[in-house]
C-alpha positions as CSV (number, residue, x, y, z in Angstrom):
1,V,-108.7,163.2,78.2
2,F,-110.2,164.0,74.6
3,V,-113.0,166.4,74.6
4,R,-114.7,167.2,71.1
5,H,-114.9,170.8,70.3
6,G,-118.5,172.3,70.8
7,E,-121.1,172.7,68.3
8,S,-119.7,175.4,65.7
9,Q,-121.9,178.1,64.3
10,G,-121.3,175.9,61.3
11,N,-122.3,172.6,63.1
12,S,-126.2,174.7,63.8
13,K,-126.2,176.1,60.1
14,N,-125.8,172.0,59.2
15,V,-122.7,173.1,57.0
16,Y,-119.5,171.0,56.0
17,T,-116.7,173.0,58.1
18,G,-113.4,171.1,57.2
19,W,-110.9,173.3,57.9
20,G,-113.6,176.1,57.6
21,D,-113.1,178.4,60.8
22,T,-116.0,179.0,62.8
23,P,-116.2,180.3,65.9
24,L,-118.7,178.6,68.8
25,S,-122.6,179.2,68.7
26,V,-124.4,179.6,72.2
27,R,-125.3,176.2,73.0
28,G,-121.0,174.9,71.6
29,E,-120.1,177.8,74.7
30,Q,-122.6,176.0,77.1
31,E,-121.1,172.4,76.1
32,A,-117.4,173.4,76.7
33,V,-118.4,174.9,79.9
34,E,-120.6,171.7,81.0
35,A,-117.3,169.6,80.4
36,G,-115.1,171.6,82.2
37,L,-117.6,171.7,85.0
38,C,-117.4,168.3,85.2
39,I,-113.4,168.1,85.1
40,K,-113.3,170.6,87.9
41,A,-115.4,168.0,90.0
42,T,-113.1,165.0,89.3
43,G,-110.4,166.7,90.6
44,V,-108.0,165.9,87.4
45,K,-105.6,168.1,87.4
46,F,-103.7,168.8,83.6
47,D,-100.2,169.1,82.9
48,K,-100.6,169.9,79.2
49,V,-103.5,170.8,76.7
50,F,-103.1,170.4,72.9
51,T,-105.7,171.2,70.6
52,S,-105.7,172.7,66.9
53,F,-105.3,175.9,64.9
54,L,-109.4,176.1,64.3
55,L,-111.2,178.3,66.2
56,R,-114.1,176.2,67.7
57,A,-111.3,173.7,69.3
58,V,-109.2,176.8,70.3
59,K,-112.3,178.4,72.2
60,T,-113.7,175.0,73.6
61,T,-110.3,174.5,75.3
62,E,-110.3,178.1,76.4
63,L,-113.7,177.4,78.1
64,V,-112.9,173.9,79.3
65,C,-109.9,175.3,81.0
66,N,-111.5,178.3,83.1
67,A,-114.1,176.8,84.2
68,S,-111.9,173.8,85.5
69,G,-109.2,175.7,86.6
70,H,-106.7,174.7,84.2
71,E,-106.2,178.4,83.1
72,S,-102.2,178.7,83.6
73,V,-102.0,175.1,82.3
74,P,-99.9,175.2,78.7
75,V,-101.5,174.4,75.6
76,V,-100.0,173.7,72.5
77,K,-101.6,174.1,69.3
78,N,-101.1,172.3,66.1
79,W,-102.5,172.1,62.8
80,R,-102.3,168.4,62.6
81,L,-105.0,168.2,64.8
82,N,-107.2,170.2,62.7
83,A,-110.7,168.5,61.2
84,R,-110.5,166.2,58.0
85,H,-110.5,168.7,55.3
86,S,-114.0,168.2,53.7
87,G,-112.5,169.4,50.5
88,A,-114.9,170.9,48.1
89,L,-117.7,170.1,50.5
90,Q,-116.4,172.5,53.1
91,G,-119.1,175.6,53.3
92,L,-121.8,173.6,52.1
93,T,-125.1,172.1,53.5
94,P,-126.3,168.3,52.8
95,E,-128.4,169.4,50.1
96,E,-126.4,171.9,48.6
97,A,-123.2,169.2,48.2
98,V,-126.4,166.6,46.8
99,A,-127.1,169.0,44.4
100,K,-124.0,170.1,43.2
101,F,-122.2,166.4,43.2
102,G,-124.8,163.9,43.8
103,E,-126.1,161.5,46.7
104,K,-123.8,159.1,44.8
105,K,-120.6,160.8,45.4
106,V,-121.5,162.7,48.8
107,T,-122.2,159.0,50.4
108,L,-119.6,157.6,48.7
109,W,-116.8,160.8,50.1
110,R,-119.0,160.3,53.4
111,S,-118.9,157.2,53.9
112,S,-115.9,155.7,52.9
113,Y,-112.4,155.2,55.0
114,D,-109.4,156.5,52.2
115,V,-112.0,157.7,49.2
116,L,-111.2,161.7,48.8
117,P,-113.9,164.1,48.2
118,A,-113.1,166.3,45.4
119,C,-110.5,168.7,46.1
120,V,-110.8,172.5,45.5
121,E,-107.6,174.3,43.5
122,L,-105.2,175.5,44.8
123,D,-106.6,179.2,44.3
124,D,-109.7,178.4,45.7
125,P,-109.7,180.5,49.1
126,R,-111.1,177.0,50.8
127,H,-106.9,175.8,49.9
128,P,-105.2,175.6,53.6
129,A,-102.1,177.5,51.7
130,N,-104.0,180.5,51.1
131,D,-104.8,180.6,55.0
132,P,-102.2,182.6,56.6
133,L,-102.9,180.8,59.8
134,Y,-100.6,178.0,57.9
135,A,-98.1,180.5,56.3
136,D,-95.6,178.9,58.6
137,V,-96.5,175.3,57.6
138,P,-94.3,173.9,54.1
139,R,-97.1,173.3,51.4
140,E,-96.2,169.5,50.6
141,D,-97.1,169.4,54.4
142,L,-100.6,170.8,54.1
143,P,-103.5,168.8,52.4
144,Q,-103.8,169.2,48.7
145,G,-107.5,170.6,48.7
146,G,-109.1,167.5,50.8
147,E,-108.7,164.9,52.9
148,S,-110.6,160.8,53.3
149,L,-110.2,160.1,56.9
150,A,-106.7,158.0,56.0
151,H,-105.0,160.7,55.0
152,T,-106.3,162.3,58.3
153,V,-104.7,159.3,59.9
154,E,-101.6,159.8,58.3
155,R,-100.9,163.5,60.0
156,V,-102.6,163.1,63.1
157,V,-100.7,159.3,64.2
158,P,-96.8,161.2,63.9
159,Y,-98.2,163.5,65.7
160,W,-99.9,161.8,69.0
161,R,-96.3,159.3,68.8
162,D,-93.8,162.3,68.8
163,Q,-95.3,165.0,71.0
164,I,-98.3,163.0,73.1
165,A,-97.8,159.5,74.1
166,P,-94.0,160.4,75.2
167,R,-95.8,163.0,78.2
168,V,-98.8,160.4,78.9
169,Q,-96.2,157.4,79.3
170,N,-94.4,159.6,81.6
171,G,-97.3,159.6,83.7
172,E,-98.6,163.4,82.6
173,A,-102.2,163.6,82.3
174,V,-102.7,166.0,79.2
175,L,-106.8,167.2,77.8
176,V,-106.6,166.9,73.6
177,V,-109.8,169.4,72.6
178,A,-110.3,168.5,68.7
179,H,-112.5,167.1,66.3
180,K,-114.9,164.8,64.9
181,N,-112.3,163.0,62.4
182,S,-109.2,163.6,64.3
183,F,-109.9,162.1,67.1
184,R,-111.7,158.9,64.8
185,A,-107.9,158.9,63.3
186,L,-106.1,159.0,66.2
187,W,-108.3,156.6,68.2
188,K,-108.4,154.2,65.4
189,Y,-104.5,153.8,66.0
190,I,-104.8,153.8,69.4
191,E,-107.4,151.3,69.8
192,R,-106.1,149.5,66.7
193,T,-109.0,149.5,64.8
194,P,-109.4,147.8,61.2
195,D,-109.7,150.6,58.8
196,E,-113.7,149.7,57.6
197,D,-114.8,150.3,61.0
198,A,-112.7,153.4,61.6
199,L,-116.0,155.4,60.6
200,D,-117.8,153.6,63.1
201,A,-116.0,155.2,65.8
202,K,-119.0,157.3,68.2
203,M,-118.1,160.9,69.5
204,A,-119.0,161.5,73.0
205,P,-121.4,164.5,73.9
206,A,-118.8,167.3,73.2
207,S,-119.7,168.0,77.1
208,A,-119.2,164.9,78.6
209,P,-114.9,164.3,77.9
210,L,-114.1,160.6,77.4
211,V,-111.0,159.4,79.5
212,Y,-108.6,156.8,77.7
213,E,-106.0,154.9,80.1
214,F,-103.1,153.5,79.2
215,E,-100.9,150.9,80.7
216,D,-97.1,151.7,80.2
217,L,-94.8,148.9,78.2
218,G,-91.5,151.1,78.2
219,D,-89.7,150.7,75.4
220,G,-93.2,148.6,73.7
221,G,-94.7,152.1,74.2
222,L,-98.4,152.2,75.6
223,V,-100.9,149.9,75.4
224,F,-104.1,151.2,75.5
225,K,-106.8,149.6,78.4
226,T,-110.2,150.9,78.6
227,K,-111.8,153.9,78.0
228,Y,-114.9,155.6,79.9
229,I,-117.0,158.8,80.1
230,M,-115.8,160.8,83.0
231,N,-119.2,162.8,83.9
232,F,-121.0,159.1,84.0
233,P,-124.3,158.7,86.2
234,V,-122.9,158.5,90.0
235,V,-125.0,155.5,91.0
236,N,-125.9,154.8,94.6
237,P,-123.8,152.4,95.9
238,A,-126.4,151.0,98.2
239,L,-128.5,150.2,95.4
240,G,-126.8,150.5,92.4
241,P,-127.8,149.9,88.9
242,G,-130.9,148.7,87.9
243,A,-133.1,149.5,91.3
244,K,-136.6,150.8,89.9
245,T,-136.8,154.6,89.3
246,V,-140.3,156.1,90.4
247,G,-139.7,159.9,90.0
248,K,-137.3,162.4,88.6
249,A,-136.2,166.2,89.2
250,Y,-134.8,168.1,86.4
251,F,-132.8,170.7,88.0
252,L,-132.0,173.6,85.7
253,R,-130.1,177.1,86.5
254,H,-131.8,180.3,84.6
255,A,-129.4,181.5,82.1
256,E,-127.5,184.9,81.3
257,S,-129.3,188.2,82.7
258,V,-128.1,191.3,81.7
259,N,-126.8,191.3,85.5
260,N,-125.0,188.6,84.4
261,A,-123.1,190.2,81.4
262,R,-122.7,193.2,83.5
263,G,-120.8,191.5,86.0
264,V,-123.2,192.7,89.4
265,D,-125.1,191.3,91.9
266,N,-128.8,189.9,90.9
267,G,-129.9,189.1,94.1
268,W,-133.2,189.4,93.9
269,E,-132.9,192.3,91.9
270,D,-135.2,191.3,88.9
271,T,-133.4,191.3,85.5
272,A,-134.3,190.1,82.5
273,L,-132.3,187.6,80.3
274,T,-129.8,188.7,77.6
275,L,-130.0,187.5,74.2
276,K,-127.3,184.8,74.5
277,G,-129.8,183.7,77.9
278,E,-132.5,183.2,75.3
279,Q,-130.5,181.2,73.4
280,Q,-129.7,179.1,76.4
281,A,-132.6,178.4,77.4
282,M,-133.7,177.3,73.9
283,E,-130.8,175.1,74.5
284,A,-131.6,173.6,77.6
285,G,-134.7,173.0,76.2
286,Q,-133.1,171.4,73.0
287,C,-131.6,168.9,75.2
288,L,-135.0,168.3,77.3
289,K,-136.5,167.7,73.8
290,H,-133.3,165.5,72.5
291,K,-133.6,163.2,75.7
292,G,-137.1,162.7,75.0
293,V,-138.2,164.3,78.4
294,K,-141.6,164.6,79.8
295,V,-142.6,166.5,83.2
296,D,-145.6,166.5,85.2
297,V,-145.2,170.1,86.6
298,I,-142.6,173.0,86.6
299,F,-141.2,174.9,89.4
300,T,-139.7,178.2,89.2
301,S,-138.9,181.2,91.7
302,V,-140.7,184.6,90.8
303,L,-137.7,185.8,89.7
304,Q,-138.3,186.9,85.8
305,R,-134.7,185.2,84.7
306,A,-136.0,181.9,85.9
307,V,-139.2,182.5,84.7
308,K,-138.3,183.4,81.5
309,T,-135.8,180.4,81.5
310,A,-138.4,177.6,82.4
311,E,-140.7,179.2,79.8
312,I,-138.7,178.8,76.8
313,A,-136.9,175.3,77.6
314,S,-140.4,174.3,78.4
315,M,-142.4,175.2,74.8
316,I,-138.8,173.9,73.2
317,S,-139.0,170.9,74.4
318,N,-143.3,170.3,74.7
319,N,-143.4,170.4,78.1
320,A,-145.7,173.9,77.6
321,F,-149.0,172.6,77.3
322,A,-151.2,170.9,79.9
323,V,-147.8,170.9,82.0
324,P,-148.7,173.2,85.5
325,V,-146.2,176.5,86.2
326,V,-145.9,176.9,90.6
327,K,-143.8,180.0,90.8
328,S,-142.5,180.7,94.7
329,W,-140.0,183.3,95.9
330,R,-138.7,180.8,98.1
331,L,-137.1,179.3,95.7
332,N,-135.8,183.0,94.9
333,A,-132.0,183.2,94.9
334,R,-129.9,184.0,97.8
335,H,-130.6,188.3,98.8
336,S,-127.5,189.8,98.5
337,G,-128.3,193.0,101.2
338,A,-126.6,195.8,100.9
339,L,-124.0,193.7,97.9
340,H,-127.8,194.0,95.9
341,G,-126.9,196.0,92.4
342,L,-122.9,196.2,92.8
343,S,-120.5,194.5,90.7
344,N,-117.4,192.5,92.5
345,A,-115.5,195.5,92.5
346,E,-117.8,197.5,93.9
347,A,-118.6,194.7,97.1
348,V,-115.3,195.0,97.2
349,D,-114.0,199.2,97.7
350,K,-117.5,199.6,100.0
351,Y,-117.8,196.7,102.1
352,G,-114.1,195.2,101.8
353,E,-113.3,191.5,103.1
354,A,-116.7,191.1,104.1
355,A,-117.8,191.0,100.9
356,A,-115.5,187.9,100.2
357,E,-117.0,186.5,103.2
358,F,-120.3,186.8,102.6
359,R,-119.8,184.8,98.7
360,T,-117.4,182.0,99.8
361,T,-119.1,181.3,103.7
362,H,-122.0,179.5,104.8
363,G,-122.8,181.3,107.6
364,A,-121.8,185.0,106.7
365,P,-124.8,187.5,105.8
366,P,-124.2,190.6,104.0
367,A,-125.0,194.3,105.2
368,F,-128.7,193.7,106.5
369,L,-131.2,196.0,104.2
370,A,-133.7,198.2,105.8
371,Q,-137.2,197.4,105.3
372,Q,-138.0,201.4,104.1
373,D,-134.8,200.8,101.5
374,P,-136.8,200.1,97.9
375,R,-134.0,197.3,97.6
376,H,-136.0,195.3,100.0
377,P,-138.3,192.8,99.0
378,S,-141.3,194.2,101.0
379,Q,-141.3,197.7,99.1
380,D,-141.7,195.2,96.1
381,A,-145.3,194.5,94.4
382,L,-143.9,190.7,93.3
383,Y,-144.1,190.1,97.3
384,A,-147.2,191.9,98.2
385,D,-149.2,188.6,99.4
386,V,-146.1,187.9,101.2
387,K,-145.9,188.7,105.1
388,P,-143.0,191.5,105.3
389,E,-141.6,189.6,108.5
390,E,-140.9,186.4,106.3
391,L,-139.1,188.7,103.4
392,P,-135.1,189.0,104.1
393,G,-133.1,192.1,104.0
394,G,-130.2,190.0,102.9
395,E,-129.2,186.8,103.5
396,S,-126.5,183.8,104.5
397,Y,-126.3,181.1,102.6
398,D,-127.2,178.8,105.4
399,M,-130.7,181.3,105.9
400,M,-131.0,181.2,102.6
401,A,-131.4,177.3,103.0
402,K,-133.6,177.5,105.9
403,R,-136.6,178.8,103.4
404,V,-135.8,176.7,100.3
405,L,-135.5,173.0,102.2
406,P,-139.1,172.9,103.3
407,F,-140.3,174.3,100.3
408,W,-138.5,171.2,98.5
409,K,-139.4,168.4,101.3
410,D,-143.3,170.0,101.9
411,T,-143.7,171.0,97.9
412,I,-141.9,169.5,94.8
413,L,-141.2,166.0,96.9
414,P,-144.8,165.0,97.3
415,Y,-144.7,164.9,93.1
416,I,-141.6,162.8,93.0
417,K,-142.5,160.1,95.9
418,A,-146.1,160.1,93.5
419,G,-144.0,158.8,90.4
420,K,-143.8,162.2,88.7
421,S,-141.5,163.6,87.0
422,V,-140.6,167.9,87.8
423,L,-138.4,170.6,86.5
424,I,-137.0,172.9,88.8
425,V,-135.7,176.0,87.3
426,A,-134.5,178.1,89.8
427,H,-130.7,180.0,90.7
428,R,-127.3,178.9,91.7
429,N,-127.4,178.8,95.3
430,P,-131.5,177.4,96.1
431,L,-130.3,174.5,93.1
432,K,-126.8,174.3,95.2
433,A,-129.4,173.7,98.7
434,I,-131.3,171.1,97.2
435,I,-128.3,169.1,96.1
436,E,-126.3,168.8,98.7
437,Y,-129.1,168.4,101.1
438,L,-130.2,165.2,98.7
439,G,-126.2,163.8,98.9
440,E,-123.3,162.3,101.1
441,E,-121.9,164.8,104.0
442,S,-118.9,163.7,102.0
443,E,-120.7,164.6,98.2
444,K,-120.7,168.3,99.7
445,G,-118.9,170.5,97.1
446,A,-119.1,167.8,94.3
447,F,-121.8,169.0,92.5
448,D,-121.1,173.0,92.4
449,G,-120.5,172.8,88.8
450,Q,-123.9,171.2,87.6
451,V,-125.6,174.2,89.8
452,R,-123.5,176.8,87.2
453,S,-124.2,175.3,84.1
454,T,-127.2,176.5,81.9
455,L,-128.0,172.6,80.6
456,P,-129.9,170.2,83.3
457,F,-129.0,168.0,85.9
458,V,-130.6,165.2,86.5
459,H,-131.6,163.0,90.2
460,E,-133.4,159.8,89.5
461,F,-135.4,158.3,92.6
462,G,-136.3,155.2,93.9
463,E,-139.5,153.9,96.2
464,C,-139.5,155.3,99.6
465,D,-137.7,153.9,102.4
466,A,-139.1,152.9,106.1
467,N,-138.7,156.5,106.9
468,G,-140.9,157.9,103.9
469,K,-138.0,159.4,102.3
470,P,-137.0,158.8,98.6
471,P,-133.4,157.4,98.3
472,V,-131.5,159.2,95.2
473,L,-130.5,156.7,92.8
474,T,-128.4,158.3,90.2
475,K,-127.0,161.4,89.1
476,Y,-125.9,163.1,86.0
477,S,-126.0,166.1,83.5
478,L,-128.5,165.5,80.6
479,S,-126.6,166.7,77.9
480,S,-123.8,164.0,78.2
481,L,-126.1,161.3,79.4
482,T,-124.9,158.5,76.8
483,T,-124.8,154.7,77.3
484,L,-121.6,154.6,74.7
485,Y,-118.9,154.1,76.9
486,A,-120.5,152.7,79.9
487,R,-118.2,151.7,82.3
488,T,-120.2,148.5,83.2
489,L,-122.9,147.1,80.6
490,R,-124.8,144.0,81.0
491,P,-125.5,142.3,77.6
492,V,-129.0,141.7,76.6
493,G,-130.7,141.1,73.2
494,K,-129.6,141.3,69.3
495,A,-131.4,142.4,66.2
496,V,-131.1,141.7,62.4
497,F,-132.0,144.0,60.0
498,L,-132.8,143.7,56.6
499,R,-134.4,145.9,54.2
500,H,-137.3,144.6,52.0
501,G,-136.3,143.2,48.1
502,E,-136.4,144.9,45.1
503,S,-139.8,146.1,44.8
504,L,-141.7,146.8,41.1
505,C,-141.6,150.0,42.2
506,N,-137.5,149.7,42.7
507,L,-137.2,148.5,39.3
508,N,-139.1,151.1,38.0
509,E,-136.4,153.5,39.1
510,S,-139.8,155.0,41.0
511,F,-140.0,156.7,44.3
512,T,-142.0,154.2,46.1
513,G,-143.1,155.4,49.8
514,W,-146.3,154.3,50.7
515,E,-147.3,152.5,47.2
516,D,-147.9,148.9,47.9
517,S,-145.7,147.6,45.2
518,G,-145.0,144.0,45.5
519,L,-141.7,142.7,44.6
520,T,-140.3,141.6,41.4
521,P,-138.7,138.1,41.2
522,K,-135.4,139.7,41.8
523,G,-136.4,140.8,45.0
524,E,-137.9,137.1,46.1
525,K,-134.9,135.7,45.2
526,E,-132.8,138.4,47.5
527,A,-135.5,137.7,50.3
528,E,-134.6,134.1,49.9
529,E,-130.7,134.6,49.3
530,A,-130.8,136.8,52.8
531,G,-132.9,134.0,54.5
532,R,-130.1,130.7,53.3
533,Y,-127.2,133.6,55.1
534,L,-129.3,133.6,58.3
535,L,-130.3,129.6,57.9
536,E,-126.2,128.6,57.7
537,E,-125.5,130.6,60.8
538,G,-128.7,129.1,62.6
539,Y,-130.5,132.2,63.4
540,K,-133.8,131.6,65.5
541,F,-136.0,134.4,66.0
542,D,-137.9,135.4,68.9
543,V,-140.7,137.8,66.8
544,V,-140.3,139.7,63.5
545,V,-141.3,143.0,62.7
546,S,-142.0,144.4,59.7
547,S,-144.5,147.4,58.4
548,Y,-147.5,147.6,56.7
549,L,-146.4,147.3,53.1
550,T,-146.2,144.1,50.8
551,R,-142.6,144.6,49.7
552,A,-142.0,144.1,53.4
553,L,-144.5,141.4,54.1
554,E,-143.2,139.8,51.4
555,S,-140.0,139.3,52.3
556,V,-140.5,138.5,55.9
557,K,-142.3,135.8,54.7
558,R,-139.7,134.3,52.2
559,I,-136.6,135.0,55.0
560,C,-138.6,133.6,57.7
561,A,-139.6,130.2,55.2
562,V,-135.8,129.9,54.2
563,S,-134.5,130.3,57.5
564,G,-136.3,128.2,59.6
565,N,-138.4,131.0,61.1
566,S,-141.7,130.8,60.0
567,S,-143.6,130.2,62.8
568,V,-142.1,133.2,64.6
569,P,-144.9,135.7,65.8
570,L,-145.5,138.8,63.1
571,V,-145.7,142.9,64.3
572,K,-147.1,144.8,61.8
573,S,-146.7,148.4,62.5
574,W,-147.4,151.2,59.9
575,R,-144.8,153.1,61.8
576,F,-142.4,151.2,60.1
577,N,-143.4,152.3,56.5
578,A,-141.2,154.0,54.2
579,R,-140.6,157.3,54.6
580,H,-143.8,158.7,52.6
581,P,-142.3,161.2,49.5
582,G,-145.1,163.5,49.0
583,V,-145.9,164.6,45.7
584,L,-143.0,162.1,44.4
585,Q,-144.4,159.2,45.1
586,G,-144.5,156.8,42.0
587,L,-142.5,159.4,40.1
588,T,-139.5,158.7,38.5
589,K,-136.3,160.8,39.3
590,P,-136.3,162.3,36.0
591,E,-140.2,162.9,36.3
592,A,-140.0,164.8,39.2
593,I,-137.2,167.2,38.0
594,K,-139.1,167.9,35.5
595,K,-141.7,168.3,36.9
596,Y,-140.8,170.2,39.9
597,G,-136.8,170.9,39.5
598,K,-134.0,169.6,40.1
599,E,-133.2,172.0,43.0
600,K,-137.0,171.4,44.6
601,V,-135.8,167.9,44.1
602,N,-132.4,167.8,45.6
603,L,-133.8,169.7,48.8
604,W,-136.3,167.1,49.5
605,R,-134.2,164.1,48.7
606,G,-131.0,166.2,50.9
607,S,-132.3,167.4,53.6
608,Y,-133.1,166.0,56.9
609,D,-135.8,168.5,58.0
610,V,-137.1,169.9,54.2
611,M,-140.7,168.2,54.1
612,P,-141.4,167.8,50.6
613,E,-145.0,169.1,48.9
614,C,-147.7,166.8,50.3
615,V,-150.5,164.8,48.1
616,T,-153.6,167.2,48.9
617,L,-156.4,164.9,50.7
618,E,-158.4,164.1,47.7
619,D,-155.3,162.4,46.0
620,P,-155.4,158.9,46.2
621,R,-152.1,159.0,47.5
622,H,-152.6,160.0,50.8
623,P,-153.1,157.8,53.4
624,F,-156.1,158.8,54.2
625,N,-157.7,157.3,51.7
626,D,-156.1,154.1,52.1
627,S,-157.9,151.3,53.7
628,L,-154.8,150.2,55.0
629,Y,-154.9,152.8,57.6
630,A,-158.4,153.1,58.4
631,G,-157.9,152.1,62.1
632,V,-155.6,155.0,62.6
633,P,-155.9,158.3,63.5
634,H,-155.5,160.7,60.6
635,D,-153.6,163.5,63.4
636,E,-151.2,160.7,63.0
637,L,-150.2,159.8,59.7
638,P,-148.4,161.5,57.8
639,P,-150.2,164.9,56.5
640,G,-149.1,163.7,52.5
641,G,-145.2,163.4,52.9
642,E,-142.4,163.4,55.4
643,S,-139.3,164.9,55.5
644,L,-136.7,161.9,57.8
645,A,-137.0,164.3,61.0
646,R,-140.8,163.1,61.2
647,T,-140.0,160.0,60.0
648,V,-137.5,159.6,62.5
649,D,-140.6,161.0,65.3
650,R,-142.8,158.0,64.1
651,V,-140.4,155.5,63.9
652,V,-138.3,155.7,67.3
653,P,-141.6,155.6,69.6
654,F,-142.3,152.3,68.1
655,W,-139.0,150.9,68.9
656,Q,-139.1,152.3,72.1
657,K,-142.7,150.9,73.0
658,D,-142.7,147.3,71.0
659,V,-138.9,146.3,70.2
660,V,-136.7,147.3,73.3
661,P,-138.3,145.4,75.8
662,R,-138.6,142.5,73.9
663,I,-134.4,142.9,73.2
664,Q,-134.4,144.0,77.0
665,A,-135.6,140.2,78.1
666,G,-132.8,138.9,76.0
667,E,-135.0,137.7,72.5
668,T,-133.5,138.0,69.1
669,V,-135.8,140.0,67.2
670,L,-135.8,140.4,62.8
671,L,-137.0,143.8,61.5
672,V,-137.8,143.8,57.9
673,G,-138.2,147.6,56.4
674,H,-137.5,150.6,53.9
675,K,-134.1,152.0,53.8
676,N,-135.5,155.7,55.2
677,S,-137.2,154.0,58.3
678,L,-134.1,152.1,59.2
679,K,-132.1,155.1,58.4
680,A,-134.0,157.3,61.0
681,L,-133.9,154.1,63.3
682,F,-130.0,153.8,63.1
683,M,-129.4,157.9,63.5
684,Y,-131.1,157.4,67.1
685,L,-129.7,154.3,67.6
686,E,-126.3,155.6,66.8
687,D,-126.9,159.4,68.2
688,T,-126.3,160.7,64.6
689,S,-127.0,164.3,63.6
690,E,-128.6,165.6,61.1
691,H,-124.9,166.9,59.6
692,E,-123.7,162.8,59.5
693,M,-126.9,161.6,58.0
694,F,-124.9,160.5,54.8
695,D,-122.7,158.8,57.1
696,V,-125.3,156.2,58.6
697,R,-124.5,152.6,57.7
698,P,-127.2,151.2,54.7
699,V,-129.0,148.4,55.0
700,S,-129.1,145.4,52.4
701,A,-131.9,143.2,51.1
702,T,-129.7,139.6,51.2
703,A,-126.4,141.0,54.1
704,P,-128.5,140.8,57.0
705,L,-126.8,143.7,59.6
706,V,-126.8,143.0,62.4
707,F,-126.7,144.7,66.1
708,E,-125.6,143.2,69.8
709,F,-127.3,145.6,72.6
710,A,-126.2,146.1,76.2
711,E,-127.9,147.8,78.7
712,S,-126.5,150.3,82.0
713,G,-129.1,149.8,84.0
714,F,-129.9,153.5,84.6
715,T,-131.5,154.5,81.4
716,D,-133.9,151.7,79.0
717,R,-131.7,153.2,76.1
718,L,-129.8,150.2,74.9
719,S,-126.1,150.6,73.9
720,I,-124.8,149.0,70.5
721,V,-121.8,146.9,72.0
722,K,-121.5,145.2,68.6
723,K,-122.2,145.4,64.5
724,Y,-121.4,142.9,62.3
725,W,-122.5,141.1,58.6
726,V,-124.2,138.1,58.6
727,K,-121.9,136.2,56.3
728,H,-120.1,139.2,54.9
729,T,-117.5,141.4,55.4
730,D,-117.6,145.2,55.8
731,A,-117.0,145.9,52.0
732,E,-119.5,143.7,51.0
733,G,-122.3,144.4,53.0
734,M,-121.9,147.8,52.5
735,A,-121.6,147.1,48.6
736,K,-124.8,145.1,48.7
737,G,-126.6,147.8,50.4
738,R,-126.1,150.3,47.6
739,C,-129.1,151.9,45.6
740,R,-129.5,151.1,41.5
741,D,-128.0,154.7,41.7
742,G,-124.6,153.5,43.7
743,S,-126.1,155.9,46.3
744,L,-126.9,154.5,49.7
745,H,-129.4,156.4,50.3
746,M,-133.1,156.8,48.9
């Protein structure tokens, strides 16, 4: 079982970490706990755990083992499982790397299998020889100041063969916690992946353990059989994947409170979130946002730790505006009676075994509080409108469930039946009561981990049965939702991607953006060459998708004429336009540097979410002043410039709404676009982080790039099952995707 370390503080700052010993961020800790809870739910028991020397992996290992009940399993740490050493890039952000080494070199280093980055010198503190962690390792064994992926393979694979594989061959279950590129190196060997495809190995989310199963051939060693995500969505066997989803419920436990941090029983005590708790709530919101979740109503308890978690998560995920929030004391935590406010040790000292029984036995209530006790809810102004006899002075789990479940049935469920999506932010025991009520008797306790997690857990519901009850179709952890390693996928359609041919602005080496530049004679020939490759392979398209810009439309015309697809319908959208470079539009790179400075130009070009300086409303380069966009609402158009992040925000909804349904219907779609609109789309399709933006495969004007898709049946997100170039090897396609300056991305 492979678990990638959780997000590190270096990852959160978007720097190349390499062998830099950066700790986990709050999000990284959440991901590690989530992975551990998933392992616990499956019941897997490990005989040995392997990890690297680096703190982010070691801490992930600790959290995973604690959450999954493997605290006593031996852990072996070895430097050979370390991340790929990123050489002189270590500690730099992508924009700093571009400014220092140039985009051409950075992209070459990041996207090549066997090209070394610039190495650090022996006297550089980033050189492994200067780190006391590796004092016992012979200097000649350590990376010489940097590594390609090929170098990483050379150190990871022998360690696998000598130390890990023999245990697997003996029937043991092992957990390996490591890094993106040490896993890519290892999986290349295990799956016998060609060199050119090794960098395409995609990571599962850090919260989703990835299982590899092997067959033992005796002296022949291990043979890889299959791989799958451990916490893949649980599908209702009576209905199966593909049943129509009506409504959804997103369950979220409140983030860490002051009492949680102190180890004190919360109960109904109204404690605030800690700073870490606020960060956890933000990460839950980011998870909702990343998955595109939109809810219709939010339910929470009246306790501030839940209310604040809901507030932060909804703000971050863009679900705070015009979304009603319903607060009810019936979603409050289980009231712990006289244990309220006591630490576990204090509770045991005072009440003995009864304290433990309360926490582990459903029917065991704590010692009750008298109504005049200041800790009794009737003494709290929060419950002034509730009849005193309805309020508990202590509750067993079963008593708590009797107040929670009617609220679920009478107040929340009608929204789901009506096809709504709801977010429920509450406490561990109320969430457990609802989830167990929705599950089968055999599933009791199976999802205990999810109600301890501070990341969302989802139930999708189908159409109501004869009794008016909507069945649960699927259940999954939102943070680990991925179709990448689904056990069963149904092949659907395919997409063929091409970049427009050379334009007049490309010839002049100026930033084109939304300038409506036509093709050069060379660009016309490039489009015709692409058409010939498609003709030779017999490609017939059901629809062609392109932007509003002339260079793309002229390319489409020539590609389709040569390939025999001239009669195919064309869908044009401004959302597929190039990235708008703001004030850089129309300038050459030397002109831009002279006018705005090298530092700014490199920052704008090398960043994911940094906006360039925008053109003013009066500037003819502003989209408002172009008749092409007369019918587009002004608030939808770029405000005179775009970051790559803003380009993603307009390209992806267009893909989801106008292209995905066609591919799901089995169609073959040709998309002719621009470097950055295609890059934005590929980052979404391949779930690429901003940190890995220079790892994205380039698109050529002449070598068609094909993605074959499949669907899992439980989400609209398509899974890429195969990628290849038409009539080109991977190396040839990559070479043809390079810019005039040799870089892959402009």
